[in-house]
C-alpha positions, 0 to 999 in steps of 0.5 A: 490532445489525445496524446495526453488524454489517454495516459491520464485516463490510465492513471485515473483507471489505476486510482479506481482499481486501487480504490476497490476495498478488498478488506471490506468486501471480504469481511462483508462476505463473512458477515462482518464489517471490518470497519466496526472491529479492531482498529477499524482499518480495512487492511490485512492487519486488522482483517487478520486480527479479526477474522484469522490468519487465512483470511488476513493473508488472502486480503494481504495478497489481494492488496499486494496484487492490486498494486502490482497488476495495474502497473504491470498491465498498464506499462505496455500501454503507456509505452505505446501511447505516452509521448508527453514526458518520460515513461518513468513519470507515467509509471510513477503516476500510475503507481501513486494513483493505485496507492492513493486509491487504496488510501482514499477510496472513491467507494468509501467516501475517501476513507481507506487503508494505510497503503502498505501492501498496495505500495509493496505491489507497486514497488515490486512491479517497478523494480523487484529488487526495491520491492524485495528489500522493502519486504525483507525490512518489513519481515525482519522488523516484525519478526524481531519487534512483533510490531506490524506498524513498526515494520511497515513504517521502517519498510516504507522509509527504506523505499527511497533509499533502495530506489537510490541504490538501484535506479537513477530515475528521479521520478522513481526516487520522488515516488519512493519519497511520496509513498514513504511520507504517505504510509508514515503519515497514515500510521501517525496514531500507531506512532503515538502508541509506539512512543507510549508503549501501548501499541499492540504486538502480534499475538497480544491479547487485549479486551478492546484494541485501541484505534 
């Protein structure tokens, strides 16, 4: 029983770490509740628009680290204690848990962000080539289109393709598919605005940013 309990406990721990609402904590430290501004999202994009580039970049790096570090730290523990199921399965569950924590935070009544930055961190921890390519897609799309949401959607969609390219683990491939579906689903309002041409571009000034 202990053999299965400990890995499950580590997955639960990853969920709790992923749920830490860094965007909310940072914005509140500056006298602002980010949930009441802009899109209402707690992620780095909304923080950047509301509080500026430096604060937005700090939140982005922290959200990436929130996905990266739990996978890196818990991998050795899982290697030593997990005897039930393949190691790639447990690593995938930890990665998924930390992203789910960000998207459905236990500290915010299951509200949360869109999971882009935290997913990137988790992918970098599993395979830096996959994470690096996902980041490259995001940078290129955002640079060309100036739509952060479009870059996030296409980068997430590329995750499964890059896993298929660099690994033969079906668990990592499934993880990539699940993360892609999750991130794209969380961007459903953005997809609607992209289709109607009302999505806000980087640097675009509006009187009242739509949710």
